N, C-alpha and C positions, 0 to 999 in steps of 0.2 A: 184552760178547756181544753180539750182535743177536739178538731174539727174532722170530723168525720165526714171523707171524701168519693164520691163517685165518678168516674170518669165515662164519657159512651161516647164511642166514636167510633165509624167502620172501620178505620182503619188501624191496624194494630202496631206500626212504625209509630203513631200520634200516639196510640192509649200508651204506648212502651216508654217515650219521651218525656210526657207529660206524668206519669208515673213516678219516674226517675227523678226528674227535677223537683216534684211535689212531695217526694216521699221523706228528701231530705231535711224537709222542715220540722220542727221538733215539736209543731203542735199540729201537725196536720199528717191524719193518717189515711190510706186510701183501703179504704173498705171494700174496693169492688172495681170491677170492668163490665162495660159492655158492648156489644158491636152496631145495636141498632135501637130504634126508639122503641121497637116494640116490648123490648124488656126489660123499660125502665118500669113500669110499674112493680112487677115480681120483685125486682132487685131493691125496688125504696121499700117493699112492706119487708124482705129478709134482712135489708144491711140496716136500714134508718139512717141514711145519710143526712149530716147537716146542710150539703151542698150537693149540686150535680154541674161538672161540667161536662156540656151536651152543644155535641157538632150540628149546627144546621141541616147539611147533605148526608142523608144517611137512605140507603134504598129502598127496605121497607115502609118504615115510618119515622118519616123526620121527626129533627129535632123540635121544627116550630109546633107540628101537632101532637108532639110527647111531651111538650114544653104548657100547652094549651090544659092537653088532657089531666096534666100531674095539677096544675095551681087550681083546677075547678075543685079539686079534693080539699078538705080541711086535712091543717097541721101537714102540707107539704111540702120538702127540702125547697130552700132556695136554689135558683136555677142561672147560672153564666152559660149563657151562647157561646161557641166556638166559633169563629168563623174568618175566612181567609180574603175577607173586603171589610171594607168601614161601613158607611151608614146606606141603606137603602130599604127596599119596602118589606123584605124579609125579615133585616133585624127589627124593624118596627115593627113587626106583626108579634115578635118572640116579644118584647117590653110591651105591647100592648098589651098581650096574655098571661103578664106577669112574671116574664126572664127581670133580674134585679140587677142587669148589663147583660154586656157581651165584651168579649179579649179576642186580638187576633191573634191566630195561631204563631204569629213570628213576634211575638210578643217575648219580651226578655222574659227569662224565668225568675227572676224578684219582682216581675210587677205581677208575672200570674200570683205568685204564692201572694202579695199583699191584697188584689184582687179577692181570692177568697179567702182572707182573713174579713176583709171589708163587708164582705157579704154574709159571711158566718155573724159578724156584729150587727146588721142590720142596717148596712148602709149600700145604696146603689153603686157599680161599677162603672160612674160613669162622670167625669170631668164636667164643668160647668163648659167648657170650652166644647166639648163632645155631646153636651145635651143641646148648644145652640145648633150644632152642626147636624145634629138629628130634626132638629125642631122644623131646618130648614127644608126637609122633605116632606114635611107635611101642611108646608104653608099654603099650597094651593087647594090640598084637603079640606082646609078649615073653611075657607069661603064657602064651601057647598053646604047647601040650605040645610039639608037632613042632619049631617055632623056638627055644622054648629048648632042650630036649634035642640038637638040631643045632648051635645057638652052644657049651651046654655042651663038648660033644665037641670040638667043635674047638680050645676054647680050653685043654683038658689036652693038649694038644702042646707046650704054654710051659712052662716050666721056671718054677719060684717067682717070681724076678725080674723076669722077660719079665712073667709075669702081673700083675704089681704094677703093672708100666709100661701094660701096656695097658687095666687098671681106670683110673688118673691119664689117659688118654688120654680116656677116654672120660668123665670127670669136664670135659671140657674144658680139661684143664691145658694150658699151654705146656710147652716143653722143658724151659726154668729154672724154671718152678712143680714140675714132676714133680723135677727135680734138686734142689730143696730139700727138697721132703718127703718123697726116698728117700735124701736123703745121697750124694747122684752127681754127678760133674759134668756139663755140660750133653753133651760128647760122648760119654759114656758112654748117656749118656740114646737118643742121636743112633743109638748102637751099637744098643744093643736096640728100638725102634723099627725099624730096617732087621730085624733078624732076625725081629722079630714079621710083617713082609709077607711075609717069604721062607718062614718057617714055615706059614703060613695063609692063602699064594698072592694076601693082595691086593694092593692098588696102592695104595693112601696110608691115612693116619690117621685119616681121615673112617670108613673102611670098619672099621678097628678101632673105633672110637666106637659103631659103629652093632650090629656082634656083640657086644660088652660090656652093650650094652644088650638085646641079644636074648637074652643069658645072662641077664637080669636081676643082675645086678653090682654096677651104681650106682642109685644114690638119686637121682632127676630133680633134687633141689636139692641136692645135694652141692658145696660148688666155689662156690656163689652167694656174694656178698656180702652182710653183716646190713646189715638195714634200718637 
């Protein structure tokens, strides 16, 4: 299946470079480019992309606002935010809005191609290590009473087994790792994840992880390899 990709960045050189490196992949088709988040709705309607590479910092409508507006609509394409920095509040805001992950602008071309393919396949572009790094930035926020209370109330909608899977997702575990830890098959894990997303109105497993951390259910050092 060919992946239809839209690139949105206010720097024409960045757009050109991304189009050049990604256009060489046989299974990726660059269907269009945009220079600002304000252009995204019209481009999505006209071009029907599967994935959008979205810059965060743009002059009129930034990538965060554009992602929030886009993911609030049904049937929206997946979004991968482009950034020049690692984890901070802006990246977290994008992930909370439903972005499937983020890539740094200096990421090697082969890794960006892999990221686009993974997102198109429904997988977040965040390794367990990066997930734990991001969670470190919400650790303090998770102890704020309103945030923790809201997260706890939402997770209460889950069945016991679904809650166990949600916590494992929050630990940055893969489906195979969750299956091994909870004694279930990978297809069963995927079914539970799908149910969690539907019950909680979330877009992807990164948002599950953020919610679990907001509820204070995960130790930031759980799941890390021994030194």
